[in-house]
C-alpha positions as CSV (number, residue, x, y, z in Angstrom):
1,X,-38.4,27.1,-20.0
2,X,-36.3,28.9,-17.4
3,X,-32.6,29.5,-18.0
4,X,-30.1,28.0,-15.5
5,X,-28.9,31.5,-14.7
6,X,-32.5,32.5,-13.7
7,X,-32.8,29.8,-11.1
8,X,-31.8,30.7,-7.5
9,X,-28.7,28.9,-6.3
10,X,-29.4,25.9,-4.1
11,X,-27.7,26.7,-0.7
12,X,-29.5,24.0,1.4
13,X,-27.9,20.9,2.9
14,X,-28.4,19.0,-0.4
15,X,-26.1,21.4,-2.2
16,X,-23.1,20.6,0.0
17,X,-20.8,17.8,-1.0
18,X,-21.8,14.5,0.8
19,X,-19.2,12.9,3.1
20,X,-21.0,9.6,2.8
21,X,-21.2,9.5,-0.9
22,X,-17.6,10.7,-1.3
23,X,-16.5,8.0,1.1
24,X,-18.6,5.5,-0.9
25,X,-16.9,6.5,-4.2
26,X,-13.4,6.4,-2.6
27,X,-14.1,3.2,-0.9
28,X,-15.2,1.5,-4.1
29,X,-12.3,2.9,-6.1
30,X,-9.6,2.1,-3.5
31,X,-11.0,-1.4,-2.8
32,X,-11.3,-2.2,-6.5
33,X,-7.7,-1.0,-7.1
34,X,-6.3,-3.0,-4.2
35,X,-8.3,-6.0,-5.3
36,X,-7.0,-5.8,-8.8
37,X,-3.4,-5.5,-7.6
38,X,-3.5,-8.5,-5.2
39,X,-5.5,-10.4,-7.8
40,X,-2.4,-10.5,-9.9
41,X,-1.1,-12.8,-7.1
42,X,-4.2,-15.0,-7.1
43,X,-5.5,-13.3,-3.9
44,X,-8.6,-11.6,-2.9
45,X,-8.5,-8.8,-0.3
46,X,-10.1,-11.2,2.3
47,X,-7.3,-13.7,1.7
48,X,-4.8,-10.9,2.2
49,X,-6.5,-10.0,5.5
50,X,-6.2,-13.6,6.8
51,X,-2.5,-13.9,5.7
52,X,-1.7,-10.6,7.3
53,X,-3.5,-11.6,10.6
54,X,-1.3,-14.8,10.6
55,X,1.9,-12.9,10.0
56,X,1.0,-10.6,13.1
57,X,0.6,-13.8,15.3
58,X,1.4,-17.0,13.5
59,X,-0.1,-20.1,15.0
60,X,-3.4,-18.6,16.1
61,X,-6.5,-20.8,16.1
62,X,-8.8,-20.6,13.1
63,X,-11.5,-19.4,15.5
64,X,-9.3,-16.6,16.9
65,X,-8.5,-15.3,13.4
66,X,-12.2,-15.5,12.4
67,X,-13.2,-13.6,15.5
68,X,-10.5,-10.9,15.1
69,X,-11.6,-10.3,11.5
70,X,-15.3,-10.7,12.2
71,X,-15.6,-13.5,9.6
72,X,-18.4,-16.0,10.1
73,X,-17.1,-19.6,10.7
74,X,-18.5,-21.0,7.5
75,X,-16.8,-18.3,5.5
76,X,-13.6,-18.7,7.4
77,X,-13.5,-22.4,6.6
78,X,-13.9,-21.7,2.9
79,X,-11.1,-19.0,3.0
80,X,-8.7,-21.3,4.9
81,X,-9.5,-24.2,2.6
82,X,-8.6,-22.1,-0.4
83,X,-5.3,-20.7,1.2
84,X,-4.3,-24.2,2.3
85,X,-5.0,-25.6,-1.2
86,X,-2.8,-22.9,-2.7
87,X,0.0,-23.8,-0.2
88,X,-0.1,-20.5,1.5
89,X,-1.0,-21.7,5.0
90,X,-1.2,-24.9,6.9
91,X,-3.6,-26.2,9.6
92,X,-2.2,-28.0,12.6
93,X,-4.3,-29.9,15.1
94,X,-3.9,-28.7,18.7
95,X,-2.1,-31.3,20.8
96,X,-4.6,-31.1,23.7
97,X,-7.8,-30.3,21.7
98,X,-8.2,-32.1,18.4
99,X,-11.1,-29.9,17.5
100,X,-8.9,-26.8,17.5
101,X,-6.9,-26.0,14.4
102,X,-4.0,-23.6,14.5
103,X,-3.0,-21.8,11.3
104,X,0.5,-21.2,10.2
105,X,1.9,-19.3,7.2
106,X,4.0,-21.4,4.8
107,X,7.2,-19.9,3.3
108,X,5.2,-19.5,0.0
109,X,2.4,-17.7,2.0
110,X,4.9,-15.3,3.5
111,X,6.4,-14.6,0.1
112,X,3.1,-13.9,-1.5
113,X,2.0,-11.8,1.4
114,X,5.2,-9.7,1.2
115,X,4.5,-9.1,-2.5
116,X,0.9,-8.2,-1.8
117,X,2.1,-5.7,0.9
118,X,4.5,-4.2,-1.7
119,X,1.7,-3.8,-4.2
120,X,-0.5,-2.3,-1.5
121,X,2.2,0.2,-0.6
122,X,2.5,1.3,-4.2
123,X,-1.3,1.7,-4.4
124,X,-1.3,3.8,-1.2
125,X,1.4,6.0,-2.6
126,X,-0.8,6.6,-5.6
127,X,-3.9,7.3,-3.5
128,X,-2.0,9.7,-1.2
129,X,-0.1,11.5,-4.0
130,X,0.1,15.2,-3.2
131,X,-0.4,14.7,0.5
132,X,2.4,15.5,2.9
133,X,3.2,12.9,5.6
134,X,1.3,15.0,8.2
135,X,-1.7,15.4,5.9
136,X,-1.8,11.6,5.3
137,X,-1.6,11.0,9.1
138,X,-4.4,13.6,9.7
139,X,-6.5,12.0,7.0
140,X,-6.1,8.6,8.5
141,X,-7.0,9.8,11.9
142,X,-10.1,11.4,10.6
143,X,-11.1,8.3,8.6
144,X,-10.6,6.1,11.7
145,X,-12.9,8.4,13.7
146,X,-15.6,8.2,10.9
147,X,-15.1,4.4,10.8
148,X,-15.7,4.2,14.6
149,X,-18.8,6.3,14.1
150,X,-20.3,3.6,11.9
151,X,-19.0,0.6,13.9
152,X,-16.0,-0.5,11.8
153,X,-13.1,-1.7,13.9
154,X,-9.6,-1.0,12.4
155,X,-8.7,-4.7,12.0
156,X,-11.9,-6.2,10.6
157,X,-13.4,-6.8,7.2
158,X,-16.5,-4.6,6.8
159,X,-18.0,-7.2,4.4
160,X,-17.3,-10.0,6.9
161,X,-15.2,-11.8,4.4
162,X,-17.9,-12.3,1.7
163,X,-16.4,-10.0,-1.0
164,X,-16.5,-10.8,-4.7
165,X,-13.2,-11.3,-6.4
166,X,-12.1,-8.3,-8.4
167,X,-10.7,-8.8,-11.9
168,X,-6.9,-8.8,-11.8
169,X,-5.0,-6.1,-13.7
170,X,-3.7,-7.2,-17.1
171,X,0.0,-8.0,-17.0
172,X,2.1,-4.9,-17.8
173,X,-0.6,-2.5,-16.8
174,X,0.2,0.2,-14.2
175,X,0.1,-1.2,-10.7
176,X,0.4,-4.9,-11.7
177,X,3.1,-7.0,-10.1
178,X,6.3,-6.9,-12.1
179,X,6.9,-10.3,-13.6
180,X,5.0,-13.3,-12.6
181,X,3.4,-14.0,-9.2
182,X,5.8,-15.8,-6.8
183,X,5.8,-19.5,-7.2
184,X,3.7,-21.5,-4.7
């Protein structure tokens, strides 16, 4: 049997690190970590996206939010049902068109979203540890170009809102919310 040292070094394209595989690894790890953190608040990343979209423009129609996030209508109904049941948003019927529902964050929804944003910021600091501000901005710019190359818009959910719920971090573990989730 030939010794490893006797084999010629592979210098072809397959020997180079793969951008796609590396992005897949990073995407899985960062998505799982974020999901675990917001899971401590009873949220999934897709719930976070809906709440964040509402904070940007409260009172949007359910259809407008679904279109912006590229979430199919049936999935959007399920997400909004869950968030409404948890007291994080309310549906209001449009005065002129009873078929149209406008979505509004509740005070509890805003409180939970603010905590989720804080947890996300902590996770991003961990992800970007060792990068200068300029390096982080450069990385983000490059990643946005790569995302555009594969058709991912900046404000959409690449899984179209169908993601599985990650397991929340155990209380007291690094990255978990301090104390209990805000009361709803």
